[in-house]
Structures are given as structure tokens and as C-alpha cells.
DSSP file (Angstrom, degrees, kcal/mol; ACC not computed):
  #  RESIDUE AA STRUCTURE BP1 BP2  ACC     N-H-->O    O-->H-N    N-H-->O    O-->H-N    TCO  KAPPA ALPHA  PHI   PSI    X-CA   Y-CA   Z-CA
    1    1 A M     >        0   0    0      0, 0.0     4,-1.5     0, 0.0     3,-0.3   0.000 360.0 360.0 360.0 -39.5  227.5   84.6  -12.9
    2    2 A I  H  >  +     0   0    0      1,-0.2     4,-1.6     2,-0.2     5,-0.1   0.858 360.0  59.6 -60.2 -30.0  224.2   86.4  -12.8
    3    3 A E  H  > S+     0   0    0      1,-0.2     4,-1.4     2,-0.2    -1,-0.2   0.864  99.8  57.8 -70.4 -32.4  225.6   89.0  -15.3
    4    4 A F  H  4 S+     0   0    0     -3,-0.3     4,-0.3     1,-0.2    -1,-0.2   0.880 107.5  44.9 -58.2 -40.6  226.2   86.2  -17.8
    5    5 A F  H >< S+     0   0    0     -4,-1.5     3,-0.6     1,-0.2    -1,-0.2   0.820 111.9  53.9 -80.7 -27.3  222.5   85.1  -17.8
    6    6 A T  H 3< S+     0   0    0     -4,-1.6    -1,-0.2     1,-0.2    -2,-0.2   0.822 108.3  49.5 -76.9 -24.2  221.4   88.7  -18.0
    7    7 A T  T >< S+     0   0    0     -4,-1.4     3,-1.3    -5,-0.1     2,-0.3   0.511  82.5 107.5 -91.6  -5.1  223.5   89.4  -21.1
    8    8 A I  T <  S+     0   0    0     -3,-0.6     3,-0.1    -4,-0.3    -3,-0.0  -0.595  89.4  15.2 -71.8 135.1  222.4   86.3  -23.0
    9    9 A G  T 3  S+     0   0    0      1,-0.3     2,-0.3    -2,-0.3    -1,-0.2   0.337  94.3 124.1  88.5  -9.2  220.2   87.5  -25.8
   10   10 A T    <   -     0   0    0     -3,-1.3     2,-0.6     1,-0.0    -1,-0.3  -0.642  55.7-136.1 -88.3 144.5  221.0   91.1  -25.7
   11   11 A V        -     0   0    0     -2,-0.3     2,-0.2    -3,-0.1    -3,-0.0  -0.897  25.6-171.7 -99.1 113.8  222.3   92.9  -28.8
   12   12 A D        -     0   0    0     -2,-0.6     2,-0.4     1,-0.0     0, 0.0  -0.638  28.4-103.8-108.7 167.4  225.2   95.1  -28.1
   13   13 A Q        -     0   0    0     -2,-0.2     2,-0.6     2,-0.0    -1,-0.0  -0.717  29.8-150.4 -89.9 135.3  226.9   97.6  -30.4
   14   14 A I        +     0   0    0     -2,-0.4     3,-0.0     1,-0.1    -1,-0.0  -0.919  20.2 172.4-112.4 125.8  230.3   96.3  -31.7
   15   15 A Y        +     0   0    0     -2,-0.6     2,-0.2     2,-0.0    -1,-0.1   0.749  57.8  44.0-106.9 -21.4  232.7   99.1  -32.4
   16   16 A T  S  > S-     0   0    0      1,-0.1     4,-1.5     0, 0.0     5,-0.1  -0.719  75.6-121.1-120.8 167.8  236.0   97.4  -33.2
   17   17 A V  H  > S+     0   0    0     -2,-0.2     4,-3.1     2,-0.2     5,-0.2   0.851 113.5  58.3 -75.2 -35.9  237.0   94.4  -35.4
   18   18 A V  H  > S+     0   0    0      2,-0.2     4,-2.0     1,-0.2    -1,-0.2   0.928 105.8  47.9 -57.6 -47.1  238.6   92.7  -32.2
   19   19 A D  H  > S+     0   0    0      1,-0.2     4,-2.0     2,-0.2    -1,-0.2   0.902 112.7  48.2 -67.2 -40.5  235.3   92.9  -30.5
   20   20 A Y  H  X S+     0   0    0     -4,-1.5     4,-2.1     1,-0.2    -2,-0.2   0.955 112.0  49.1 -59.7 -46.0  233.5   91.4  -33.5
   21   21 A Y  H  X S+     0   0    0     -4,-3.1     4,-1.9     1,-0.2    -2,-0.2   0.808 111.0  49.7 -60.8 -36.4  236.1   88.6  -33.9
   22   22 A T  H  X S+     0   0    0     -4,-2.0     4,-1.7     2,-0.2    -1,-0.2   0.825 111.1  49.3 -70.9 -38.4  235.8   87.8  -30.2
   23   23 A Y  H  X S+     0   0    0     -4,-2.0     4,-2.0     2,-0.2    -2,-0.2   0.881 115.5  43.2 -69.5 -41.1  231.9   87.7  -30.5
   24   24 A I  H  X S+     0   0    0     -4,-2.1     4,-2.6     2,-0.2    -2,-0.2   0.872 111.9  54.6 -73.0 -37.6  232.0   85.4  -33.6
   25   25 A K  H  X S+     0   0    0     -4,-1.9     4,-2.7     2,-0.2    -1,-0.2   0.909 108.8  47.8 -60.7 -44.6  234.7   83.3  -32.1
   26   26 A G  H  X S+     0   0    0     -4,-1.7     4,-2.0     2,-0.2    -2,-0.2   0.936 112.1  49.4 -56.3 -49.9  232.5   82.7  -28.9
   27   27 A L  H  X S+     0   0    0     -4,-2.0     4,-2.0     1,-0.2    -1,-0.2   0.885 108.7  53.8 -59.9 -39.5  229.6   81.8  -31.1
   28   28 A E  H  X S+     0   0    0     -4,-2.6     4,-2.7     1,-0.2    -2,-0.2   0.952 107.9  49.4 -63.1 -47.7  231.8   79.4  -33.1
   29   29 A Y  H  X S+     0   0    0     -4,-2.7     4,-2.4     1,-0.2    -1,-0.2   0.865 108.7  51.7 -53.0 -40.5  232.8   77.6  -30.0
   30   30 A L  H  X S+     0   0    0     -4,-2.0     4,-2.4     2,-0.2    -1,-0.2   0.894 112.9  48.0 -62.8 -40.0  229.2   77.3  -28.7
   31   31 A I  H  X S+     0   0    0     -4,-2.0     4,-2.7     2,-0.2    -2,-0.2   0.900 110.2  50.5 -68.4 -43.9  228.3   75.7  -32.2
   32   32 A C  H  X S+     0   0    0     -4,-2.7     4,-2.5     2,-0.2     5,-0.2   0.914 112.2  47.6 -64.8 -42.4  231.3   73.3  -32.1
   33   33 A V  H  X S+     0   0    0     -4,-2.4     4,-1.2     2,-0.2    -2,-0.2   0.926 111.1  50.3 -59.4 -44.5  230.2   72.1  -28.5
   34   34 A G  H  X S+     0   0    0     -4,-2.4     4,-2.7     1,-0.2     5,-0.3   0.935 112.6  47.4 -60.9 -45.1  226.7   71.7  -29.6
   35   35 A F  H  X S+     0   0    0     -4,-2.7     4,-2.7     1,-0.2    -2,-0.2   0.953 108.7  52.8 -59.3 -46.7  227.9   69.6  -32.7
   36   36 A F  H  < S+     0   0    0     -4,-2.5    -1,-0.2     1,-0.2    -2,-0.2   0.727 114.4  45.7 -72.2 -19.8  230.3   67.4  -30.6
   37   37 A C  H  < S+     0   0    0     -4,-1.2     4,-0.5    -3,-0.3    -1,-0.2   0.871 116.9  40.5 -88.0 -39.7  227.3   66.6  -28.3
   38   38 A V  H  X S+     0   0    0     -4,-2.7     4,-2.3    -5,-0.2     5,-0.2   0.769 102.9  66.2 -83.8 -27.2  224.7   65.9  -30.9
   39   39 A F  H  X S+     0   0    0     -4,-2.7     4,-2.9    -5,-0.3     5,-0.2   0.923  98.9  51.8 -64.8 -43.9  226.8   63.9  -33.5
   40   40 A P  H  > S+     0   0    0      0, 0.0     4,-1.8     0, 0.0    -1,-0.2   0.867 112.2  46.5 -53.5 -38.0  227.4   60.9  -31.3
   41   41 A M  H  > S+     0   0    0     -4,-0.5     4,-1.5     2,-0.2    -2,-0.2   0.887 114.3  46.9 -76.3 -41.6  223.7   60.6  -30.5
   42   42 A F  H  X S+     0   0    0     -4,-2.3     4,-2.1     2,-0.2     5,-0.2   0.892 111.3  54.0 -66.8 -39.8  222.8   61.0  -34.3
   43   43 A Y  H  X S+     0   0    0     -4,-2.9     4,-2.7     1,-0.2    -2,-0.2   0.908 108.9  46.7 -59.9 -41.8  225.5   58.5  -35.2
   44   44 A R  H  X S+     0   0    0     -4,-1.8     4,-0.9    -5,-0.2    -1,-0.2   0.846 111.8  51.6 -69.2 -29.3  224.1   55.9  -32.9
   45   45 A Y  H  < S+     0   0    0     -4,-1.5     4,-0.4     2,-0.2    -2,-0.2   0.881 112.0  46.1 -72.1 -33.8  220.6   56.6  -34.1
   46   46 A I  H  < S+     0   0    0     -4,-2.1     3,-0.4     1,-0.2    -2,-0.2   0.931 126.3  28.8 -68.2 -52.8  221.8   56.1  -37.8
   47   47 A H  H >< S+     0   0    0     -4,-2.7     3,-0.8     1,-0.2     4,-0.4   0.318  94.4  94.0-100.6   8.5  223.8   52.8  -37.1
   48   48 A G  G >< S+     0   0    0     -4,-0.9     3,-0.8     1,-0.2     4,-0.3   0.787  76.1  62.2 -71.3 -30.6  221.8   51.6  -34.3
   49   49 A G  G >  S+     0   0    0     -3,-0.4     3,-0.6    -4,-0.4     4,-0.5   0.674  90.3  69.0 -74.2 -12.6  219.5   49.4  -36.5
   50   50 A D  G X  S+     0   0    0     -3,-0.8     3,-0.7     1,-0.2    -1,-0.2   0.797  90.0  60.1 -72.2 -25.9  222.4   47.2  -37.7
   51   51 A E  G <  S+     0   0    0     -3,-0.8    -1,-0.2    -4,-0.4    -2,-0.1   0.663  98.1  58.2 -75.4 -14.8  222.9   45.6  -34.5
   52   52 A K  G <         0   0    0     -3,-0.6    -1,-0.2    -4,-0.3    -2,-0.2   0.693 360.0 360.0 -85.7 -17.9  219.3   44.2  -34.4
   53   53 A K    <         0   0    0     -3,-0.7    -1,-0.2    -4,-0.5    -2,-0.1   0.494 360.0 360.0 -73.7 360.0  219.6   42.1  -37.7
């Protein structure tokens, strides 16, 4: 687990297309998880004012 935290933020040399695809896929999953966590809060913020009327 400590190795995971030490590798965050480092720039590694990517030699093959498979390594590049794996790296991009991991970033895509992180972006999707962030979106799925932030969107419900944003939706409640936008539509939260309707209940007060």
C-alpha cells in the first residue's frame, strides 16, 4: 500500500501501447468516480431551491 502512495504523481516512461492504454484507462476510471461523486451534490445544489417555494 505504501508503494501506491509513493508512485502517485511520478512520471514514468511508457514504452508500449498497452502500458499507455492501461495508464489512460486508470485515469478515466478516476475521472468517472469523481464525476459520480460530484454530480449528485451539484444536482441537489441546482434543484434545491425549488423545495423552498
